[in-house]
N, C-alpha and C positions, 0 to 999 in steps of 0.2 A: 656556326651554331646550328643545331638541328631545328627544323621547323616544329612548332607546337600549335595546338589548337588555340585560336585567338578569338573566335566569335562563332556563334551558331544561331540558326533560325529554324523553327519548326521542331517538332518532337516526333519520335516514333512511339506511337501509342494513341489511344483514343480512336477516332475515325480516320484511318489512313487510307488514302486513295491514290491511285496511279493515273496519270494523264498520258495517253499515248500521243506520239508525234502525228498520228493520222488526224487528230483533232486540231493541233497547233504545231506548225513547223518550227516556231521559235518559242522557247519557254524561258522564263527567267525570274529573277527576284531583285528587288531594290532594298537596300538597307544602308545605314550609316554605321561604320565600325565603332565598337565601344572605345577603342584607343587607336592611336596611329601605330602602324607597323608595316613591315615589308611582306606583302602577300606573295606566297609561293605556289599555293595550290588551293583548290576548292574540292571538297568531297560532297557529292550528291548521292541520294538514294535512288538507285535505278534497278530495273529488272529488264532483261533483254532476252526474251524467250525464243529459243531455237535459232538465233542468228546473231552474229556480232554486228555492231553498228558503227558507222563512221560519222562523227560529228565533231564540232569544235565549240569551245567555250570562250567568250570574249568578255572583257570588262569595259564598261563605259561610265562616264559621269552621268548622273541622273538630273533631269530637269525638275522644276517645281512640282510637276504632276507625277513624279517618281518613275518617269519613263526614260529610256536611254537617249542620249543626245551626243552629237559629234562623232568623231572617229573613235575606234576602239583604242583604249589605253594599253591593253595587253591581251594576249590570246594564247591558247594552247596549241594552235595550229590544228590540222586535221588529225584526229586520233581514232583508233578503233577500240571500242569498248568490248569487253568479253561477252561471250554467250553465257549469261548468268541468269538462269530461270528464277532463282530465289532473290528477292529484293535485298539489297545491301549497299553499303557505302562504296562508291567508286571514286578514286582520286583523279582529278583533272589537273595536271601540273602545267603551270605557265611556261612559255618559252624563256621568259626573263622575269624576275621578281618585279613587283610594282609597289611603290611606296603609297600606302593609303593614309589619308588624313582623317582624323576623328571628326572634323568639322564638315566633311563632304559626304554626300550620299552617292553611292555607286550602284550600277546595275550589272548583274551577272547573267549573261544571255547564252543559252545553249541553242546552237543552230543545228536543226535536224534535217536540213534540206538534202543531205547526203545519205541519210538513213534509208536503206532500201525496203525494209520490212517495218514500216512505220506503225502498223497496228499492234506489233508485239514489243515495241520499245517504250518503256514507261519511265517517267520521272515521278518520284513520290513526294508526297507532302501530307499535311493534315488540316482538318478544319476544327480540331480541338485544341484549345489553349493557344489561339492565334496571337502572335506577337504584334503589338500595335506599331512597331517600328519596321516591320518587314512587309513588303508589298510584292505579291506574286503577279507576274506579267505573262500574257499570252498574245501571240501574233501569228497571222497566216503569212505575212509578207516581210516581217522585220521592220516595217515602217509604222503601221497603225497598230497601237497596243491597247489591250484591255487589261485593267487592273482587277484582280480578284482578292480583295482585302478580307474575304471570309475564308481564305485558304492560304496556308504557308507552305512553300516549297521547302523541304527539309535539306539543309546544307550546313557545312562547317567550313570556316575560313582558316587556313593554316599558313603560318609564316614565322618571321623572326623579328627581333627588335631592329629598329632603324639605327644606323650608325649615329653616334653622338657627334655634335659639332666638333670639328677639329680632327675627326676620324681616329682618335686614339683610344676610344672606348671610355676612358676616364678623362674628364676635363682637368688637365694639369697645365701649369705655366710652361712656357717654352724652355726656360732655364730651370732645371730641377735642383742644381746645387751650384755654388760658386766657390772659387778658390779664394781664401781669405789671406793668403800669403804666409801661412804658418810653416 
């Protein structure tokens, strides 16, 4: 089944601002998905003026303060984003899908330590119409995080339905017909 948009945070419109990696080497967002699904990719709004950038995106469980905790649950590995001066959605595809649970908050963290021209690589979001269930995160070292609840990183979560119990897609009994000896 093809991936579909499952969740979104932030809007394009209102006061849109870009935050360069020269200010924060790690940028991310924390949110709880609206429904459980298999996450395949995340689309972020970026602009990357005059240079392609190498970075990676990882997904973590969030702690009660909406900050990443524990080891990464999934990652894109190191990827090179295009030289795209105009801001637009860029898709970061996970190396393997990750089952997200609607009762769990997750952090999506973009690591910019490999970006060579940090002053021209921007991640976009908005401070208009901020979602109360999204939390934007900034860090210089990937350990100490600052929440910016007056700003939403604009992103979309893409994925597919989780397999149903039993793996058959439709829950049916093991025996679908019997011979009645006719």
